[in-house]
C-alpha distance (Angstrom), angle and dihedral (degrees) to the residues before:
residue distance angle dihedral
M1 . . .
K2 3.72 . .
K3 3.76 88.4 .
L4 3.83 92.2 58.2
I5 3.85 92.9 46.5
I6 3.74 97.4 59.2
P7 3.85 94.4 50.8
A8 3.82 90.5 45.6
I9 3.88 91.4 51.3
A10 3.75 89.5 46.9
A11 3.73 91.6 51.5
I12 3.69 93.4 49.6
A13 3.71 92.9 47.5
L14 3.89 90.5 49.6
A15 3.88 89.0 48.9
A16 3.83 90.9 51.7
C17 3.72 91.3 45.7
S18 3.83 91.7 49.4
Q19 3.83 91.0 52.3
N20 3.83 90.0 48.4
A21 3.90 89.1 48.7
Q22 3.82 90.0 50.4
N23 3.79 92.1 49.7
E24 3.91 91.9 48.9
T25 3.83 89.7 47.0
A26 3.87 90.7 51.7
E27 3.73 91.5 47.8
A28 3.71 91.8 49.4
G29 3.86 90.7 48.9
N30 3.87 88.8 51.7
A31 3.76 92.7 50.8
I32 3.80 91.4 48.9
A33 3.72 91.6 50.6
A34 3.87 92.0 46.5
D35 3.89 89.4 50.4
A36 3.81 91.4 47.9
A37 3.78 91.7 50.5
A38 3.85 92.2 47.5
T39 3.86 91.5 48.5
T40 3.82 91.4 48.5
D41 3.79 89.5 50.2
N42 3.74 92.9 49.7
A43 3.80 90.8 47.3
A44 3.83 91.5 51.0
D45 3.86 88.6 48.5
D46 3.78 92.1 53.2
V47 3.74 93.8 46.9
A48 3.84 89.0 51.4
A49 3.77 92.3 49.5
A50 3.82 91.7 46.9
T51 3.79 90.5 51.0
D52 3.74 91.5 48.0
N53 3.84 91.5 50.8
A54 3.86 90.5 46.5
L55 3.77 92.7 51.1
D56 3.90 94.5 46.0
K57 3.85 89.0 50.2
A58 3.85 90.2 48.7
G59 3.84 89.5 47.9
Q60 3.87 90.3 51.1
S61 3.73 89.1 48.1
L62 3.83 92.9 53.7
D63 3.81 90.1 46.0
N64 3.79 91.3 54.2
A65 3.75 94.3 46.2
G66 3.77 90.6 48.9
A67 3.83 90.0 50.2
A68 3.82 90.3 48.0
L69 3.77 91.7 50.5
A70 3.83 92.0 48.7
N71 3.82 90.3 49.3
A72 3.89 90.9 48.9
G73 3.81 89.4 48.6
D74 3.71 90.6 51.3
R75 3.79 94.0 49.6
A76 3.80 89.3 46.9
A77 3.79 92.1 51.8
D78 3.85 92.9 47.5
S79 3.88 90.6 48.9
T80 3.77 90.4 48.4
G81 3.77 91.4 47.3
E82 3.76 91.8 48.4
A83 3.81 91.6 48.5
L84 3.83 91.5 51.3
T85 3.82 89.4 49.2
D86 3.76 89.7 51.4
V87 3.86 91.5 50.8
G88 3.78 91.2 46.7
N89 3.77 91.1 51.1
K90 3.84 91.3 48.8
M91 3.78 89.3 48.8
K92 3.85 90.2 56.1
D93 3.83 92.6 51.7
């Protein structure tokens, strides 16, 4: 009888350990999945922020280029107007 009790107790202990191991494995899997999801969310947020910054800088560059072209156009018009005035004055003389 004693010979049957020891293997039975060992089998019960092994079964309990196996269930505990399954629970631990499931919890570890859930933790890994949660970490992966959080990492993915953070990466997506980082990409979105980088894209926003790049677009803002591109917009500022376009604004600066537009202002530079407008200023150059104004200077060219002023120079042309002055040249025409000079020609007109010389024609009067």
